[in-house]
Every structure is written in structure tokens, then in C-alpha cells.
PDB file as gemmi writes it, atoms N, CA and C in Angstrom:
CRYST1    1.000    1.000    1.000  90.00  90.00  90.00 P 1                      
ATOM      1  N   MET A   1       0.824  -1.200   0.000  1.00  0.00           N  
ATOM      2  CA  MET A   1       0.000   0.000   0.000  1.00  0.00           C  
ATOM      3  C   MET A   1       0.866   1.259   0.000  1.00  0.00           C  
ATOM      4  N   GLY A   2       1.977   1.224   0.740  1.00  0.00           N  
ATOM      5  CA  GLY A   2       2.833   2.402   0.810  1.00  0.00           C  
ATOM      6  C   GLY A   2       3.480   2.723  -0.522  1.00  0.00           C  
ATOM      7  N   GLY A   3       3.852   1.672  -1.287  1.00  0.00           N  
ATOM      8  CA  GLY A   3       4.458   1.902  -2.584  1.00  0.00           C  
ATOM      9  C   GLY A   3       3.500   2.532  -3.571  1.00  0.00           C  
ATOM     10  N   VAL A   4       2.235   2.145  -3.463  1.00  0.00           N  
ATOM     11  CA  VAL A   4       1.230   2.720  -4.356  1.00  0.00           C  
ATOM     12  C   VAL A   4       1.030   4.201  -4.055  1.00  0.00           C  
ATOM     13  N   LEU A   5       1.013   4.570  -2.781  1.00  0.00           N  
ATOM     14  CA  LEU A   5       0.842   5.976  -2.421  1.00  0.00           C  
ATOM     15  C   LEU A   5       2.033   6.816  -2.847  1.00  0.00           C  
ATOM     16  N   ILE A   6       3.223   6.243  -2.738  1.00  0.00           N  
ATOM     17  CA  ILE A   6       4.407   7.000  -3.132  1.00  0.00           C  
ATOM     18  C   ILE A   6       4.393   7.240  -4.638  1.00  0.00           C  
ATOM     19  N   LYS A   7       4.028   6.229  -5.434  1.00  0.00           N  
ATOM     20  CA  LYS A   7       3.960   6.429  -6.877  1.00  0.00           C  
ATOM     21  C   LYS A   7       2.812   7.356  -7.254  1.00  0.00           C  
ATOM     22  N   LEU A   8       1.822   7.422  -6.400  1.00  0.00           N  
ATOM     23  CA  LEU A   8       0.703   8.323  -6.642  1.00  0.00           C  
ATOM     24  C   LEU A   8       1.152   9.783  -6.588  1.00  0.00           C  
ATOM     25  N   TYR A   9       2.091  10.106  -5.703  1.00  0.00           N  
ATOM     26  CA  TYR A   9       2.579  11.484  -5.605  1.00  0.00           C  
ATOM     27  C   TYR A   9       3.275  11.927  -6.888  1.00  0.00           C  
ATOM     28  N   SER A  10       4.086  11.054  -7.472  1.00  0.00           N  
ATOM     29  CA  SER A  10       4.768  11.460  -8.700  1.00  0.00           C  
ATOM     30  C   SER A  10       3.792  11.547  -9.859  1.00  0.00           C  
ATOM     31  N   LEU A  11       2.783  10.677  -9.876  1.00  0.00           N  
ATOM     32  CA  LEU A  11       1.768  10.777 -10.915  1.00  0.00           C  
ATOM     33  C   LEU A  11       0.965  12.066 -10.770  1.00  0.00           C  
ATOM     34  N   LEU A  12       0.617  12.427  -9.540  1.00  0.00           N  
ATOM     35  CA  LEU A  12      -0.105  13.680  -9.311  1.00  0.00           C  
ATOM     36  C   LEU A  12       0.744  14.886  -9.691  1.00  0.00           C  
ATOM     37  N   SER A  13       2.040  14.829  -9.405  1.00  0.00           N  
ATOM     38  CA  SER A  13       2.902  15.951  -9.781  1.00  0.00           C  
ATOM     39  C   SER A  13       2.965  16.102 -11.288  1.00  0.00           C  
ATOM     40  N   LEU A  14       3.035  14.979 -11.984  1.00  0.00           N  
ATOM     41  CA  LEU A  14       3.075  15.039 -13.441  1.00  0.00           C  
ATOM     42  C   LEU A  14       1.773  15.593 -14.004  1.00  0.00           C  
ATOM     43  N   VAL A  15       0.648  15.122 -13.484  1.00  0.00           N  
ATOM     44  CA  VAL A  15      -0.657  15.557 -14.000  1.00  0.00           C  
ATOM     45  C   VAL A  15      -0.899  17.037 -13.725  1.00  0.00           C  
ATOM     46  N   PHE A  16      -0.659  17.476 -12.486  1.00  0.00           N  
ATOM     47  CA  PHE A  16      -0.921  18.875 -12.151  1.00  0.00           C  
ATOM     48  C   PHE A  16       0.041  19.821 -12.865  1.00  0.00           C  
ATOM     49  N   ALA A  17       1.312  19.444 -12.959  1.00  0.00           N  
ATOM     50  CA  ALA A  17       2.274  20.310 -13.642  1.00  0.00           C  
ATOM     51  C   ALA A  17       1.963  20.393 -15.130  1.00  0.00           C  
ATOM     52  N   LEU A  18       1.581  19.271 -15.721  1.00  0.00           N  
ATOM     53  CA  LEU A  18       1.265  19.278 -17.143  1.00  0.00           C  
ATOM     54  C   LEU A  18      -0.009  20.070 -17.427  1.00  0.00           C  
ATOM     55  N   ALA A  19      -1.035  19.878 -16.610  1.00  0.00           N  
ATOM     56  CA  ALA A  19      -2.287  20.621 -16.811  1.00  0.00           C  
ATOM     57  C   ALA A  19      -2.079  22.118 -16.596  1.00  0.00           C  
ATOM     58  N   GLY A  20      -1.335  22.479 -15.554  1.00  0.00           N  
ATOM     59  CA  GLY A  20      -1.066  23.892 -15.305  1.00  0.00           C  
ATOM     60  C   GLY A  20      -0.239  24.527 -16.400  1.00  0.00           C  
ATOM     61  N   SER A  21       0.737  23.787 -16.916  1.00  0.00           N  
ATOM     62  CA  SER A  21       1.574  24.328 -17.984  1.00  0.00           C  
ATOM     63  C   SER A  21       0.784  24.518 -19.266  1.00  0.00           C  
ATOM     64  N   ILE A  22      -0.050  23.542 -19.596  1.00  0.00           N  
ATOM     65  CA  ILE A  22      -0.853  23.665 -20.813  1.00  0.00           C  
ATOM     66  C   ILE A  22      -1.830  24.829 -20.702  1.00  0.00           C  
ATOM     67  N   LEU A  23      -2.476  24.972 -19.546  1.00  0.00           N  
ATOM     68  CA  LEU A  23      -3.403  26.094 -19.369  1.00  0.00           C  
ATOM     69  C   LEU A  23      -2.676  27.435 -19.390  1.00  0.00           C  
ATOM     70  N   PHE A  24      -1.465  27.480 -18.825  1.00  0.00           N  
ATOM     71  CA  PHE A  24      -0.707  28.730 -18.832  1.00  0.00           C  
ATOM     72  C   PHE A  24      -0.324  29.123 -20.253  1.00  0.00           C  
ATOM     73  N   ILE A  25       0.195  28.168 -21.018  1.00  0.00           N  
ATOM     74  CA  ILE A  25       0.593  28.465 -22.393  1.00  0.00           C  
ATOM     75  C   ILE A  25      -0.621  28.848 -23.230  1.00  0.00           C  
ATOM     76  N   ALA A  26      -1.731  28.136 -23.030  1.00  0.00           N  
ATOM     77  CA  ALA A  26      -2.945  28.458 -23.782  1.00  0.00           C  
ATOM     78  C   ALA A  26      -3.486  29.832 -23.401  1.00  0.00           C  
ATOM     79  N   SER A  27      -3.396  30.191 -22.127  1.00  0.00           N  
ATOM     80  CA  SER A  27      -3.902  31.504 -21.721  1.00  0.00           C  
ATOM     81  C   SER A  27      -3.015  32.624 -22.234  1.00  0.00           C  
ATOM     82  N   VAL A  28      -1.718  32.367 -22.339  1.00  0.00           N  
ATOM     83  CA  VAL A  28      -0.831  33.386 -22.906  1.00  0.00           C  
ATOM     84  C   VAL A  28      -1.113  33.556 -24.393  1.00  0.00           C  
ATOM     85  N   LEU A  29      -1.387  32.461 -25.082  1.00  0.00           N  
ATOM     86  CA  LEU A  29      -1.573  32.551 -26.527  1.00  0.00           C  
ATOM     87  C   LEU A  29      -2.944  33.074 -26.924  1.00  0.00           C  
ATOM     88  N   TYR A  30      -4.028  32.468 -26.391  1.00  0.00           N  
ATOM     89  CA  TYR A  30      -5.323  32.922 -26.901  1.00  0.00           C  
ATOM     90  C   TYR A  30      -6.507  32.771 -25.968  1.00  0.00           C  
ATOM     91  N   LEU A  31      -6.379  32.194 -24.817  1.00  0.00           N  
ATOM     92  CA  LEU A  31      -7.531  32.030 -23.929  1.00  0.00           C  
ATOM     93  C   LEU A  31      -7.660  33.219 -22.976  1.00  0.00           C  
ATOM     94  N   PRO A  32      -8.835  33.401 -22.361  1.00  0.00           N  
ATOM     95  CA  PRO A  32      -9.001  34.516 -21.417  1.00  0.00           C  
ATOM     96  C   PRO A  32      -8.139  34.370 -20.164  1.00  0.00           C  
ATOM     97  N   ASN A  33      -8.045  35.434 -19.415  1.00  0.00           N  
ATOM     98  CA  ASN A  33      -7.185  35.450 -18.234  1.00  0.00           C  
ATOM     99  C   ASN A  33      -7.681  34.571 -17.104  1.00  0.00           C  
ATOM    100  N   LEU A  34      -8.912  34.101 -17.172  1.00  0.00           N  
ATOM    101  CA  LEU A  34      -9.419  33.195 -16.145  1.00  0.00           C  
ATOM    102  C   LEU A  34      -8.573  31.930 -16.073  1.00  0.00           C  
ATOM    103  N   TYR A  35      -8.152  31.434 -17.228  1.00  0.00           N  
ATOM    104  CA  TYR A  35      -7.322  30.239 -17.243  1.00  0.00           C  
ATOM    105  C   TYR A  35      -5.945  30.507 -16.660  1.00  0.00           C  
ATOM    106  N   LEU A  36      -5.493  31.740 -16.733  1.00  0.00           N  
ATOM    107  CA  LEU A  36      -4.213  32.094 -16.129  1.00  0.00           C  
ATOM    108  C   LEU A  36      -4.282  31.964 -14.616  1.00  0.00           C  
ATOM    109  N   PHE A  37      -5.407  32.375 -14.029  1.00  0.00           N  
ATOM    110  CA  PHE A  37      -5.560  32.258 -12.581  1.00  0.00           C  
ATOM    111  C   PHE A  37      -5.775  30.818 -12.145  1.00  0.00           C  
ATOM    112  N   ILE A  38      -6.288  29.973 -13.021  1.00  0.00           N  
ATOM    113  CA  ILE A  38      -6.434  28.556 -12.703  1.00  0.00           C  
ATOM    114  C   ILE A  38      -5.100  27.835 -12.848  1.00  0.00           C  
ATOM    115  N   SER A  39      -4.271  28.270 -13.792  1.00  0.00           N  
ATOM    116  CA  SER A  39      -3.034  27.547 -14.071  1.00  0.00           C  
ATOM    117  C   SER A  39      -1.995  27.703 -12.965  1.00  0.00           C  
ATOM    118  N   PHE A  40      -1.944  28.849 -12.293  1.00  0.00           N  
ATOM    119  CA  PHE A  40      -0.943  29.032 -11.244  1.00  0.00           C  
ATOM    120  C   PHE A  40      -1.115  28.072 -10.071  1.00  0.00           C  
ATOM    121  N   PRO A  41      -2.332  27.882  -9.535  1.00  0.00           N  
ATOM    122  CA  PRO A  41      -2.459  26.881  -8.463  1.00  0.00           C  
ATOM    123  C   PRO A  41      -2.143  25.465  -8.923  1.00  0.00           C  
ATOM    124  N   LEU A  42      -2.457  25.140 -10.181  1.00  0.00           N  
ATOM    125  CA  LEU A  42      -2.130  23.807 -10.681  1.00  0.00           C  
ATOM    126  C   LEU A  42      -0.628  23.597 -10.762  1.00  0.00           C  
ATOM    127  N   VAL A  43       0.092  24.609 -11.215  1.00  0.00           N  
ATOM    128  CA  VAL A  43       1.552  24.506 -11.291  1.00  0.00           C  
ATOM    129  C   VAL A  43       2.151  24.385  -9.893  1.00  0.00           C  
ATOM    130  N   ILE A  44       1.633  25.151  -8.948  1.00  0.00           N  
ATOM    131  CA  ILE A  44       2.137  25.080  -7.573  1.00  0.00           C  
ATOM    132  C   ILE A  44       1.843  23.721  -6.960  1.00  0.00           C  
ATOM    133  N   LEU A  45       0.654  23.169  -7.207  1.00  0.00           N  
ATOM    134  CA  LEU A  45       0.335  21.827  -6.713  1.00  0.00           C  
ATOM    135  C   LEU A  45       1.244  20.774  -7.336  1.00  0.00           C  
ATOM    136  N   GLY A  46       1.525  20.902  -8.623  1.00  0.00           N  
ATOM    137  CA  GLY A  46       2.445  19.972  -9.271  1.00  0.00           C  
ATOM    138  C   GLY A  46       3.827  20.026  -8.660  1.00  0.00           C  
ATOM    139  N   PHE A  47       4.295  21.232  -8.354  1.00  0.00           N  
ATOM    140  CA  PHE A  47       5.605  21.379  -7.721  1.00  0.00           C  
ATOM    141  C   PHE A  47       5.602  20.788  -6.312  1.00  0.00           C  
ATOM    142  N   MET A  48       4.522  20.992  -5.572  1.00  0.00           N  
ATOM    143  CA  MET A  48       4.443  20.448  -4.209  1.00  0.00           C  
ATOM    144  C   MET A  48       4.422  18.922  -4.221  1.00  0.00           C  
ATOM    145  N   PHE A  49       3.637  18.321  -5.107  1.00  0.00           N  
ATOM    146  CA  PHE A  49       3.599  16.863  -5.178  1.00  0.00           C  
ATOM    147  C   PHE A  49       4.935  16.293  -5.638  1.00  0.00           C  
ATOM    148  N   SER A  50       5.636  17.013  -6.496  1.00  0.00           N  
ATOM    149  CA  SER A  50       6.958  16.564  -6.923  1.00  0.00           C  
ATOM    150  C   SER A  50       7.947  16.600  -5.768  1.00  0.00           C  
ATOM    151  N   MET A  51       7.875  17.630  -4.943  1.00  0.00           N  
ATOM    152  CA  MET A  51       8.748  17.697  -3.772  1.00  0.00           C  
ATOM    153  C   MET A  51       8.426  16.580  -2.773  1.00  0.00           C  
ATOM    154  N   ILE A  52       7.151  16.246  -2.615  1.00  0.00           N  
ATOM    155  CA  ILE A  52       6.773  15.145  -1.723  1.00  0.00           C  
ATOM    156  C   ILE A  52       7.321  13.831  -2.259  1.00  0.00           C  
ATOM    157  N   ALA A  53       7.221  13.617  -3.571  1.00  0.00           N  
ATOM    158  CA  ALA A  53       7.725  12.382  -4.169  1.00  0.00           C  
ATOM    159  C   ALA A  53       9.232  12.270  -4.011  1.00  0.00           C  
ATOM    160  N   ILE A  54       9.944  13.378  -4.147  1.00  0.00           N  
ATOM    161  CA  ILE A  54      11.400  13.345  -3.990  1.00  0.00           C  
ATOM    162  C   ILE A  54      11.774  13.118  -2.530  1.00  0.00           C  
ATOM    163  N   SER A  55      11.047  13.736  -1.608  1.00  0.00           N  
ATOM    164  CA  SER A  55      11.389  13.579  -0.189  1.00  0.00           C  
ATOM    165  C   SER A  55      11.101  12.174   0.320  1.00  0.00           C  
ATOM    166  N   LYS A  56      10.189  11.458  -0.321  1.00  0.00           N  
ATOM    167  CA  LYS A  56       9.892  10.095   0.093  1.00  0.00           C  
ATOM    168  C   LYS A  56      10.776   9.080  -0.626  1.00  0.00           C  
ATOM    169  N   ASN A  57      11.780   9.531  -1.354  1.00  0.00           N  
ATOM    170  CA  ASN A  57      12.707   8.670  -2.090  1.00  0.00           C  
ATOM    171  C   ASN A  57      11.969   7.680  -2.982  1.00  0.00           C  
ATOM    172  N   GLU A  58      11.123   8.200  -3.796  1.00  0.00           N  
ATOM    173  CA  GLU A  58      10.325   7.358  -4.675  1.00  0.00           C  
ATOM    174  C   GLU A  58      11.201   6.711  -5.736  1.00  0.00           C  
ATOM    175  N   ALA A  59      10.942   5.449  -6.016  1.00  0.00           N  
ATOM    176  CA  ALA A  59      11.749   4.709  -6.980  1.00  0.00           C  
ATOM    177  C   ALA A  59      11.287   4.925  -8.417  1.00  0.00           C  
ATOM    178  N   SER A  60      10.204   5.622  -8.607  1.00  0.00           N  
ATOM    179  CA  SER A  60       9.646   5.817  -9.943  1.00  0.00           C  
ATOM    180  C   SER A  60      10.479   6.812 -10.740  1.00  0.00           C  
ATOM    181  N   LYS A  61      10.462   6.635 -12.046  1.00  0.00           N  
ATOM    182  CA  LYS A  61      11.170   7.569 -12.919  1.00  0.00           C  
ATOM    183  C   LYS A  61      10.404   8.875 -13.094  1.00  0.00           C  
ATOM    184  N   LEU A  62       9.160   8.888 -12.666  1.00  0.00           N  
ATOM    185  CA  LEU A  62       8.330  10.079 -12.828  1.00  0.00           C  
ATOM    186  C   LEU A  62       8.559  11.126 -11.752  1.00  0.00           C  
ATOM    187  N   ARG A  63       9.385  10.841 -10.765  1.00  0.00           N  
ATOM    188  CA  ARG A  63       9.464  11.781  -9.643  1.00  0.00           C  
ATOM    189  C   ARG A  63      10.062  13.122 -10.043  1.00  0.00           C  
ATOM    190  N   PHE A  64      10.883  13.150 -11.068  1.00  0.00           N  
ATOM    191  CA  PHE A  64      11.443  14.417 -11.535  1.00  0.00           C  
ATOM    192  C   PHE A  64      10.679  14.983 -12.729  1.00  0.00           C  
ATOM    193  N   ALA A  65       9.621  14.291 -13.165  1.00  0.00           N  
ATOM    194  CA  ALA A  65       8.885  14.738 -14.354  1.00  0.00           C  
ATOM    195  C   ALA A  65       8.172  16.061 -14.106  1.00  0.00           C  
ATOM    196  N   GLY A  66       7.605  16.232 -12.905  1.00  0.00           N  
ATOM    197  CA  GLY A  66       6.924  17.486 -12.601  1.00  0.00           C  
ATOM    198  C   GLY A  66       7.872  18.668 -12.618  1.00  0.00           C  
ATOM    199  N   ILE A  67       9.070  18.475 -12.059  1.00  0.00           N  
ATOM    200  CA  ILE A  67      10.057  19.561 -12.063  1.00  0.00           C  
ATOM    201  C   ILE A  67      10.553  19.829 -13.480  1.00  0.00           C  
ATOM    202  N   PHE A  68      10.716  18.774 -14.285  1.00  0.00           N  
ATOM    203  CA  PHE A  68      11.160  18.952 -15.665  1.00  0.00           C  
ATOM    204  C   PHE A  68      10.138  19.750 -16.465  1.00  0.00           C  
ATOM    205  N   ILE A  69       8.853  19.456 -16.273  1.00  0.00           N  
ATOM    206  CA  ILE A  69       7.808  20.212 -16.974  1.00  0.00           C  
ATOM    207  C   ILE A  69       7.805  21.668 -16.519  1.00  0.00           C  
ATOM    208  N   LEU A  70       8.013  21.895 -15.225  1.00  0.00           N  
ATOM    209  CA  LEU A  70       8.056  23.271 -14.726  1.00  0.00           C  
ATOM    210  C   LEU A  70       9.261  24.027 -15.276  1.00  0.00           C  
ATOM    211  N   LEU A  71      10.394  23.342 -15.438  1.00  0.00           N  
ATOM    212  CA  LEU A  71      11.553  23.993 -16.051  1.00  0.00           C  
ATOM    213  C   LEU A  71      11.289  24.333 -17.516  1.00  0.00           C  
ATOM    214  N   LEU A  72      10.586  23.451 -18.222  1.00  0.00           N  
ATOM    215  CA  LEU A  72      10.210  23.770 -19.598  1.00  0.00           C  
ATOM    216  C   LEU A  72       9.266  24.964 -19.654  1.00  0.00           C  
ATOM    217  N   LEU A  73       8.375  25.066 -18.668  1.00  0.00           N  
ATOM    218  CA  LEU A  73       7.470  26.215 -18.607  1.00  0.00           C  
ATOM    219  C   LEU A  73       8.247  27.507 -18.366  1.00  0.00           C  
ATOM    220  N   ILE A  74       9.254  27.451 -17.508  1.00  0.00           N  
ATOM    221  CA  ILE A  74      10.084  28.630 -17.263  1.00  0.00           C  
ATOM    222  C   ILE A  74      10.835  29.027 -18.530  1.00  0.00           C  
ATOM    223  N   LEU A  75      11.341  28.031 -19.272  1.00  0.00           N  
ATOM    224  CA  LEU A  75      12.003  28.344 -20.539  1.00  0.00           C  
ATOM    225  C   LEU A  75      11.030  28.970 -21.535  1.00  0.00           C  
ATOM    226  N   PHE A  76       9.786  28.492 -21.543  1.00  0.00           N  
ATOM    227  CA  PHE A  76       8.787  29.103 -22.427  1.00  0.00           C  
ATOM    228  C   PHE A  76       8.539  30.549 -22.046  1.00  0.00           C  
ATOM    229  N   VAL A  77       8.464  30.813 -20.750  1.00  0.00           N  
ATOM    230  CA  VAL A  77       8.220  32.183 -20.297  1.00  0.00           C  
ATOM    231  C   VAL A  77       9.390  33.084 -20.669  1.00  0.00           C  
ATOM    232  N   LEU A  78      10.603  32.599 -20.489  1.00  0.00           N  
ATOM    233  CA  LEU A  78      11.773  33.438 -20.748  1.00  0.00           C  
ATOM    234  C   LEU A  78      12.064  33.622 -22.233  1.00  0.00           C  
ATOM    235  N   ILE A  79      11.795  32.594 -23.032  1.00  0.00           N  
ATOM    236  CA  ILE A  79      12.153  32.655 -24.450  1.00  0.00           C  
ATOM    237  C   ILE A  79      10.936  32.891 -25.336  1.00  0.00           C  
ATOM    238  N   GLY A  80       9.852  32.171 -25.082  1.00  0.00           N  
ATOM    239  CA  GLY A  80       8.709  32.203 -25.990  1.00  0.00           C  
ATOM    240  C   GLY A  80       7.882  33.463 -25.928  1.00  0.00           C  
ATOM    241  N   ILE A  81       7.613  33.954 -24.741  1.00  0.00           N  
ATOM    242  CA  ILE A  81       6.732  35.115 -24.601  1.00  0.00           C  
ATOM    243  C   ILE A  81       7.319  36.378 -25.239  1.00  0.00           C  
ATOM    244  N   PRO A  82       8.613  36.679 -25.078  1.00  0.00           N  
ATOM    245  CA  PRO A  82       9.133  37.862 -25.794  1.00  0.00           C  
ATOM    246  C   PRO A  82       9.006  37.750 -27.310  1.00  0.00           C  
ATOM    247  N   PHE A  83       9.201  36.536 -27.864  1.00  0.00           N  
ATOM    248  CA  PHE A  83       9.040  36.371 -29.308  1.00  0.00           C  
ATOM    249  C   PHE A  83       7.592  36.545 -29.737  1.00  0.00           C  
ATOM    250  N   ILE A  84       6.654  36.107 -28.897  1.00  0.00           N  
ATOM    251  CA  ILE A  84       5.235  36.282 -29.216  1.00  0.00           C  
ATOM    252  C   ILE A  84       4.879  37.767 -29.234  1.00  0.00           C  
ATOM    253  N   PHE A  85       5.343  38.512 -28.223  1.00  0.00           N  
ATOM    254  CA  PHE A  85       5.017  39.936 -28.165  1.00  0.00           C  
ATOM    255  C   PHE A  85       5.690  40.715 -29.287  1.00  0.00           C  
ATOM    256  N   VAL A  86       6.911  40.349 -29.634  1.00  0.00           N  
ATOM    257  CA  VAL A  86       7.592  41.030 -30.736  1.00  0.00           C  
ATOM    258  C   VAL A  86       6.933  40.664 -32.062  1.00  0.00           C  
ATOM    259  N   GLY A  87       6.546  39.396 -32.204  1.00  0.00           N  
ATOM    260  CA  GLY A  87       5.935  38.954 -33.458  1.00  0.00           C  
ATOM    261  C   GLY A  87       4.584  39.589 -33.720  1.00  0.00           C  
ATOM    262  N   PHE A  88       3.789  39.776 -32.675  1.00  0.00           N  
ATOM    263  CA  PHE A  88       2.472  40.372 -32.852  1.00  0.00           C  
ATOM    264  C   PHE A  88       2.482  41.883 -32.654  1.00  0.00           C  
ATOM    265  N   GLY A  89       3.605  42.444 -32.287  1.00  0.00           N  
ATOM    266  CA  GLY A  89       3.731  43.889 -32.177  1.00  0.00           C  
ATOM    267  C   GLY A  89       3.034  44.508 -30.983  1.00  0.00           C  
ATOM    268  N   PHE A  90       2.993  43.813 -29.861  1.00  0.00           N  
ATOM    269  CA  PHE A  90       2.359  44.370 -28.653  1.00  0.00           C  
ATOM    270  C   PHE A  90       3.267  45.376 -28.005  1.00  0.00           C  
TER     271      PHE A  90                                                      
END                                                                             
């Protein structure tokens, strides 16, 4: 039972980080700002579940997946958003 709960944390981190990242990117590109306010708590929950999975020494390969997705989101913010604003002339 304990192993299932530990793997559940890394799965939750992956799901929440991925959902938050997709909503954030979609809200930056074309969705209303409501999705932006929904995406931040999802990203934070994904990061928290990833930290729980790492602190419990989970044997799953997914334990760093939430952090990897969050790092990709940070790269999108730093690189992608300036190109979007320059491309559309905002």
C-alpha cells in the first residue's frame, strides 16, 4: 500500500504540472485570463507533489517529471513570450 501511495505522488505531480503548464501556455496565446488564474495553483500543486515524491525517495522515474515540466514552462516564459510579443507587435 505504501508503494502505491508513493507512486501516486509522482503521478499527481506530473498531471498537475502538465495541466497547469498547458493552461498557462494556452492563456498566454489565446484564452481569457481566467485560465491564467487557474493555471498558477495547478503549477504550484504539481511542484508540491513533486517535492513530496522526492522527499519520500520514490523509486519511480516520474518523480522528476513534474520539475522537468516546470523547467520547460520557465524556458517558455523566458524565451517564448518575448518572441510572441515582438511577433504580434504588442
